[in-house]
N, C-alpha and C positions, 0 to 999 in steps of 0.2 A: 174851866180849869181841868176837869177830868178829861175832856176831849183833847186839850193841848198835851196833857201828859201821855195820853194814849198815842197821840201822833208822834211825840218825841220818842216814846218807847219803841214803836214800829220803825221809826227812822234809825234808831240805834241798832236794833236787831237787823235791819236791812244792811247797815254798814258793816256789821260784824260778819254777815253772811258773804259779803263780797270777797273773793279770793284775792290774795296779794298778787300784784304784778310780777310776772316772772322776769328774771334778771339774766342778761347776757353775761356769760362767763368766758367765751372765747370766740373770735371770729376768724374765718379763713377766706383768703382771696387767692385762688390758684389758677394759673394759666394752663390751658390744655392745648396740646399740639399733637399732630400725627407723627411728628419727628421723634416723640418720646415713646411711641408705642413699640411694643415687643409682642409678636413678631413685627418686623417693619412693614409699614404701609407705603407702598410705592405709587407714584403717579397721582397723588391726591394732595389737596391744598388746605384741608380744614384746620382751623384753629378754634380756640374757644376759651371759656372761663367758667368757673364755678365759684360762687360765693356761698359760704355756710356760716350760720349763727348758732352756736351752742348755748342753751339756756340752763339755768340751775335746776330746772325740773326734768333735766335729761332729754328735752326735746331738741331736735336739730332742724332748723329751717334752711332751705337751700334753693338756689336758682342756678340753672345750667343753661348756657348759651353757646351754640356752635355756629361758627361763621363759615361761609363758602361751602355749605353742604351741597354735595353733588345731587343734581335734580333727580337722578335715577336711584338714589339711595334713601334710606329712612332710618332714623335713630330708633333704637329699640329699648335698651336698658342702660343703667349706670350703677356702678358699684364702687365702694372702697375695697381695695385689695391690699394684701400685705406683700411686700417685696421691695428690694432695693432698686436703684435706678436702672440697673441692667438685668432685672429679673421680672419674669411674668409669674406672679404669685396668685394665691387662692382668694376667693371672695370672703371678705370679713363683714361687710355691712352693704345691704341692698338699699340704694337710694331710689332708683326708678325701676319698678318691676314690670312696667308695661300694662298693668291692670289697675291697681289702686292709684298709683302715680304713673303717669304716662307723658311721653313727649307730645307736644303739639308743634309740629313743623320742626324748627330748630331749637326750641326751648322746652324746659321742664321746670316746674316749681312745686315744692312740696314740703311737708313736715312729717318727720318720723320720731319716734321715741326710742332712744338707745338704752341698752343695758349698761351697767358699770363696766362690764368687760369690753363692750364696743366703744365706750368713751375712752377707755385706757388705750385701745388700739388706735383710735383717731388721733389721740394726743402723742402717740409714741413715734418710734423710729421705724423706717422702712415701710412706708404706707403711701398708697397713691390712689388716685381716682381714675377709673377707666370707663369710657363711654362707648357703647357698642352700637353697631348698626346692622341692617340687613345684609349688606355686602361684606362688612368686616365684623363678623361675629366674635372674633377674639379681641377686638378692640380697635376703634377708629381713631380716638384721640385719648391722650393720657396726660396727667399732671401729678408730680410728686408733691405730697403734702408736707413732708418733713424737711425737704431740702429744695433749694432753688438751682436749677440746672443752668449753667452759663452757655454751654455749647453741646449739641447732640449730633453725632455722626453715626449713620447706619450704612453699613458697607455690605453689598452683595458679593459673595466670593465664588469664583468659578475657575476651573482649570483652563478654560477658554481665554481667560484674561491674562494668563502667564505670557511672557515674552521670551521665546516664541510660544505660541498657544499649545496647550496639551489637548489633544484631540481624542485620545484613546481611554479617558477616564470619565466616570459618571458622577463623581462627587459634586456637591454644592454646599453652600454654607452662608454664614453671615457673621459679621463683627459689629458689636454695639459699643460705642464709645461715648462716654458722658464726662464732660469737664465741669467740675465744681471748684472754684477757686484755682488752686494749682494742683488739684488731685485729678487724675484720670481714673475713672471707674470703667471697666470693660469686661466683656465676655465675648466668646466666639463658639459657634457651633459648626460642625462639619457633618453633613448628612452622607450616608451611603459610602462610608470610607471603605476602601477595598480591604478585605480581610487579610490580605498578605502584606499590607503596608501599615506604617504607624507614624503618628505625628512626632516631629523632633524639635520644632521651633516655630516661633511666630514673631513678627516685627512689624513696626511701622517704618516704611522706607520712604526716602526722598525720590521723587520722580513722577513724571506724567505717564499716561497710559501706554506710551510707546517705548519707554525705556526701563532698564533695570538700574535702580539707584541704590545708594548706600543706606545702611541702617540708621534711623533716627532714634527709635525707641525699641528696646527689647521687651516684648510682652510676656516673656517667660513661659510660653507654651512648650514645655519640654517633653510632654508625652500625652497620650490620649486622654488621661485623667484630668489634665488642665483645661479641657474643653468643657463648655457648659456651666462653669462656675464663675462667680464674681471675683474679679481681681482688681487691684488698685495699685497705683504708684504715684509718686510726686514728681511733677514735671519741672524741669529747669525753665527759667525765663525764656532761653532760646528755643527750647522744645515746645513750650506753650505758644510762643509767637508762630513758630513753623506749623503747628497743628491748626492754628486758626487761619493761616494765610497761604501756605505753600502747597504746590502739587505734591501730594503724598499718596501712598497706597499701603494696604495691609497685605502681607504675604504669610501664608501658612506653609511651612516646609514639612517634608516627610522623608522617611528612609529611602524610598524609591526616587524621590524627586527633591533632592537636597537644595536645588536652586529655587524651589517653590512649586507646591502642588495646587494651591488655590490663591487667587489674588482678586482684589477689588479696590477701586480708586476711592480715597476719601474726597479728593477733588483733583 
Protein backbone atom coordinates (compact mmCIF):
# COMPACT_ATOMS: atom_id res chain seq x y z
CA UNK A 1 0.00 0.00 0.00
CA UNK A 2 2.82 2.37 0.86
CA UNK A 3 4.44 1.64 -2.49
CA UNK A 4 1.17 2.24 -4.31
CA UNK A 5 0.65 5.57 -2.54
CA UNK A 6 4.18 6.62 -3.35
CA UNK A 7 3.60 5.74 -6.99
CA UNK A 8 0.35 7.68 -7.07
CA UNK A 9 1.98 10.66 -5.38
CA UNK A 10 4.83 10.64 -7.89
CA UNK A 11 2.35 10.36 -10.76
CA UNK A 12 0.32 13.32 -9.48
CA UNK A 13 3.42 15.42 -9.00
CA UNK A 14 4.55 14.55 -12.54
CA UNK A 15 1.13 15.56 -13.95
CA UNK A 16 1.23 18.82 -12.03
CA UNK A 17 4.71 19.54 -13.47
CA UNK A 18 3.55 19.16 -17.07
CA UNK A 19 3.04 22.64 -18.59
CA UNK A 20 -0.36 23.34 -20.12
CA UNK A 21 -0.50 23.10 -23.89
CA UNK A 22 -0.26 26.48 -25.60
CA UNK A 23 -3.35 27.66 -27.44
CA UNK A 24 -3.51 29.24 -30.89
CA UNK A 25 -5.07 32.69 -30.74
CA UNK A 26 -4.76 33.80 -34.40
CA UNK A 27 -3.59 32.38 -37.70
CA UNK A 28 -2.40 34.21 -40.81
CA UNK A 29 -2.27 32.91 -44.39
CA UNK A 30 -0.73 35.58 -46.65
CA UNK A 31 0.07 35.45 -50.34
CA UNK A 32 3.43 36.91 -51.36
CA UNK A 33 4.17 38.38 -54.79
CA UNK A 34 6.87 40.53 -56.34
CA UNK A 35 4.04 42.60 -57.88
CA UNK A 36 3.37 43.95 -54.39
CA UNK A 37 6.99 45.02 -53.77
CA UNK A 38 8.12 48.64 -53.46
CA UNK A 39 10.41 49.53 -55.14
CA UNK A 40 9.12 47.54 -58.10
CA UNK A 41 10.74 44.25 -59.06
CA UNK A 42 10.99 43.98 -62.82
CA UNK A 43 11.59 40.88 -64.93
CA UNK A 44 10.99 38.38 -62.12
CA UNK A 45 8.20 35.83 -61.55
CA UNK A 46 8.44 34.87 -57.88
CA UNK A 47 5.32 34.34 -55.80
CA UNK A 48 4.90 32.68 -52.44
CA UNK A 49 3.09 32.29 -49.17
CA UNK A 50 3.63 32.72 -45.45
CA UNK A 51 1.59 30.89 -42.85
CA UNK A 52 1.83 32.17 -39.26
CA UNK A 53 0.30 30.87 -36.05
CA UNK A 54 0.25 33.12 -32.96
CA UNK A 55 -0.13 31.37 -29.59
CA UNK A 56 -1.23 32.55 -26.16
CA UNK A 57 2.34 32.36 -24.84
CA UNK A 58 3.32 35.07 -27.38
CA UNK A 59 5.16 32.60 -29.61
CA UNK A 60 4.77 32.88 -33.37
CA UNK A 61 5.33 29.87 -35.59
CA UNK A 62 5.72 30.49 -39.33
CA UNK A 63 6.55 28.83 -42.62
CA UNK A 64 7.58 30.79 -45.72
CA UNK A 65 7.60 29.24 -49.19
CA UNK A 66 8.78 31.07 -52.32
CA UNK A 67 7.91 29.77 -55.80
CA UNK A 68 9.88 30.17 -59.04
CA UNK A 69 12.99 31.49 -57.29
CA UNK A 70 15.60 32.49 -59.85
CA UNK A 71 18.45 29.97 -59.80
CA UNK A 72 21.07 32.73 -59.56
CA UNK A 73 19.41 34.40 -56.56
CA UNK A 74 19.21 33.36 -52.90
CA UNK A 75 16.76 34.27 -50.15
CA UNK A 76 18.37 36.06 -47.19
CA UNK A 77 15.94 37.55 -44.65
CA UNK A 78 12.26 38.13 -43.94
CA UNK A 79 10.59 40.76 -41.79
CA UNK A 80 7.27 42.22 -40.80
CA UNK A 81 7.28 45.90 -41.80
CA UNK A 82 4.94 48.74 -41.02
CA UNK A 83 3.46 50.45 -44.07
CA UNK A 84 0.35 50.71 -46.20
CA UNK A 85 -0.03 49.00 -49.57
CA UNK A 86 1.92 51.65 -51.52
CA UNK A 87 4.54 52.44 -48.87
CA UNK A 88 7.92 50.89 -48.06
CA UNK A 89 8.08 51.04 -44.26
CA UNK A 90 10.52 50.16 -41.50
CA UNK A 91 11.18 46.75 -39.94
CA UNK A 92 8.95 45.94 -36.95
CA UNK A 93 9.57 42.20 -36.44
CA UNK A 94 12.42 40.01 -37.70
CA UNK A 95 11.23 36.59 -38.83
CA UNK A 96 14.26 35.23 -40.68
CA UNK A 97 17.60 36.76 -39.68
CA UNK A 98 19.78 34.42 -41.75
CA UNK A 99 21.56 33.13 -38.63
CA UNK A 100 19.32 31.66 -35.93
CA UNK A 101 16.57 31.14 -38.48
CA UNK A 102 17.64 30.87 -42.12
CA UNK A 103 16.26 29.96 -45.50
CA UNK A 104 16.97 26.52 -46.88
CA UNK A 105 16.54 26.90 -50.61
CA UNK A 106 13.10 28.42 -51.11
CA UNK A 107 11.67 27.79 -47.62
CA UNK A 108 12.12 28.88 -44.02
CA UNK A 109 10.40 27.63 -40.88
CA UNK A 110 10.80 29.00 -37.39
CA UNK A 111 9.38 30.06 -34.06
CA UNK A 112 10.00 33.41 -32.38
CA UNK A 113 8.67 35.04 -29.24
CA UNK A 114 7.00 38.42 -29.63
CA UNK A 115 6.66 41.29 -27.21
CA UNK A 116 3.22 42.71 -26.49
CA UNK A 117 4.10 45.70 -28.67
CA UNK A 118 5.07 43.43 -31.57
CA UNK A 119 1.83 41.48 -31.23
CA UNK A 120 -0.14 44.73 -31.39
CA UNK A 121 1.75 45.64 -34.58
CA UNK A 122 1.13 42.23 -36.13
CA UNK A 123 -2.61 42.49 -35.45
CA UNK A 124 -2.85 46.14 -36.46
CA UNK A 125 -3.25 48.15 -39.64
CA UNK A 126 -0.70 49.00 -42.33
CA UNK A 127 1.60 46.03 -41.84
CA UNK A 128 3.18 43.65 -44.34
CA UNK A 129 5.68 40.81 -44.76
CA UNK A 130 8.75 41.41 -46.91
CA UNK A 131 11.12 38.67 -48.08
CA UNK A 132 14.59 39.79 -49.17
CA UNK A 133 17.16 38.16 -51.42
CA UNK A 134 20.75 38.60 -52.50
CA UNK A 135 19.72 40.30 -55.76
CA UNK A 136 16.79 42.23 -54.25
CA UNK A 137 17.99 43.47 -50.90
CA UNK A 138 15.11 45.92 -50.52
CA UNK A 139 12.57 43.15 -51.07
CA UNK A 140 11.85 40.38 -53.56
CA UNK A 141 8.26 39.46 -52.62
CA UNK A 142 5.79 41.11 -50.31
CA UNK A 143 2.36 40.47 -48.83
CA UNK A 144 0.04 42.79 -46.92
CA UNK A 145 -1.13 41.34 -43.60
CA UNK A 146 -4.03 43.66 -42.84
CA UNK A 147 -5.61 43.88 -46.32
CA UNK A 148 -6.09 41.73 -49.41
CA UNK A 149 -4.99 43.39 -52.64
CA UNK A 150 -7.23 42.65 -55.62
CA UNK A 151 -4.99 44.16 -58.30
CA UNK A 152 -1.48 45.62 -58.29
CA UNK A 153 0.03 47.75 -61.05
CA UNK A 154 3.61 49.03 -61.05
CA UNK A 155 4.39 51.58 -63.73
CA UNK A 156 7.88 52.75 -64.74
CA UNK A 157 7.73 56.41 -65.77
CA UNK A 158 10.05 58.07 -68.28
CA UNK A 159 10.13 61.17 -70.54
CA UNK A 160 11.07 58.80 -73.37
CA UNK A 161 7.60 57.22 -73.15
CA UNK A 162 5.82 60.48 -73.98
CA UNK A 163 4.26 60.85 -77.44
CA UNK A 164 6.30 62.41 -78.94
CA UNK A 165 9.24 61.31 -76.80
CA UNK A 166 11.04 63.90 -74.67
CA UNK A 167 14.76 63.38 -75.24
CA UNK A 168 16.39 66.29 -73.42
CA UNK A 169 15.30 65.46 -69.84
CA UNK A 170 16.82 63.05 -67.29
CA UNK A 171 13.88 62.39 -64.96
CA UNK A 172 12.72 58.90 -64.09
CA UNK A 173 9.96 57.67 -61.83
CA UNK A 174 7.40 55.09 -60.84
CA UNK A 175 3.71 54.90 -60.05
CA UNK A 176 2.30 52.29 -57.68
CA UNK A 177 -1.41 51.44 -57.96
CA UNK A 178 -3.26 48.99 -55.69
CA UNK A 179 -6.95 48.15 -55.97
CA UNK A 180 -8.82 46.93 -52.89
CA UNK A 181 -12.53 46.61 -53.54
CA UNK A 182 -13.52 49.87 -55.23
CA UNK A 183 -10.71 51.88 -53.63
CA UNK A 184 -7.55 52.80 -55.52
CA UNK A 185 -4.51 53.38 -53.32
CA UNK A 186 -1.61 54.95 -55.14
CA UNK A 187 1.61 56.91 -54.97
CA UNK A 188 4.18 58.19 -57.46
CA UNK A 189 7.80 59.23 -57.30
CA UNK A 190 9.78 61.41 -59.69
CA UNK A 191 13.55 61.26 -59.52
CA UNK A 192 15.95 64.02 -60.62
CA UNK A 193 13.24 66.57 -61.37
CA UNK A 194 14.80 69.59 -63.07
CA UNK A 195 15.14 72.39 -60.53
CA UNK A 196 13.58 74.85 -62.97
CA UNK A 197 10.43 72.76 -63.43
CA UNK A 198 7.53 71.74 -61.15
CA UNK A 199 4.82 69.09 -61.19
CA UNK A 200 1.32 70.35 -61.98
CA UNK A 201 -0.89 67.29 -62.55
CA UNK A 202 -1.10 63.52 -62.81
CA UNK A 203 -3.70 61.29 -64.44
CA UNK A 204 -4.53 57.83 -65.64
CA UNK A 205 -5.27 58.19 -69.36
CA UNK A 206 -6.96 55.95 -71.89
CA UNK A 207 -4.68 54.80 -74.67
CA UNK A 208 -2.00 52.43 -75.88
CA UNK A 209 1.69 53.32 -75.93
CA UNK A 210 1.49 54.99 -79.33
CA UNK A 211 -1.34 57.45 -78.69
CA UNK A 212 -2.32 60.34 -76.44
CA UNK A 213 -5.70 59.56 -74.89
CA UNK A 214 -8.21 61.29 -72.67
CA UNK A 215 -8.15 61.37 -68.89
CA UNK A 216 -9.81 58.44 -67.12
CA UNK A 217 -8.85 59.24 -63.48
CA UNK A 218 -7.44 62.44 -62.00
CA UNK A 219 -4.74 61.43 -59.50
CA UNK A 220 -4.56 64.86 -57.91
CA UNK A 221 -0.81 65.46 -58.22
CA UNK A 222 -1.14 69.24 -58.17
CA UNK A 223 2.43 70.02 -57.05
CA UNK A 224 5.72 68.42 -56.02
CA UNK A 225 4.47 67.85 -52.46
CA UNK A 226 1.85 65.38 -53.75
CA UNK A 227 4.57 62.96 -54.84
CA UNK A 228 5.85 60.22 -52.57
CA UNK A 229 2.77 60.14 -50.34
CA UNK A 230 -0.12 57.69 -50.14
CA UNK A 231 -3.30 58.86 -51.82
CA UNK A 232 -6.61 57.09 -52.39
CA UNK A 233 -9.90 57.53 -54.20
CA UNK A 234 -13.07 55.57 -54.87
CA UNK A 235 -13.45 54.27 -58.42
CA UNK A 236 -16.71 54.14 -60.31
CA UNK A 237 -17.73 50.81 -61.80
CA UNK A 238 -16.69 52.05 -65.24
CA UNK A 239 -13.30 53.25 -63.99
CA UNK A 240 -12.68 49.97 -62.16
CA UNK A 241 -13.54 47.92 -65.24
CA UNK A 242 -11.28 50.06 -67.41
CA UNK A 243 -8.40 49.85 -64.95
CA UNK A 244 -8.59 46.07 -64.96
CA UNK A 245 -8.98 45.61 -68.72
CA UNK A 246 -8.24 48.56 -70.99
CA UNK A 247 -5.07 50.04 -72.52
CA UNK A 248 -4.14 52.78 -70.03
CA UNK A 249 -1.17 54.86 -69.03
CA UNK A 250 -0.06 57.12 -66.19
CA UNK A 251 1.04 60.63 -67.18
CA UNK A 252 2.76 63.15 -64.91
CA UNK A 253 2.56 66.75 -66.14
CA UNK A 254 4.77 69.73 -65.33
CA UNK A 255 4.97 73.48 -65.89
CA UNK A 256 7.42 73.10 -68.76
CA UNK A 257 5.70 70.03 -70.22
CA UNK A 258 1.98 70.57 -69.81
CA UNK A 259 1.19 67.70 -72.15
CA UNK A 260 3.20 65.29 -70.03
CA UNK A 261 6.73 65.03 -68.63
CA UNK A 262 6.84 61.34 -67.66
CA UNK A 263 4.67 58.50 -68.83
CA UNK A 264 4.31 54.75 -68.39
CA UNK A 265 1.84 52.11 -69.56
CA UNK A 266 -0.37 50.24 -67.12
CA UNK A 267 -1.12 47.93 -70.04
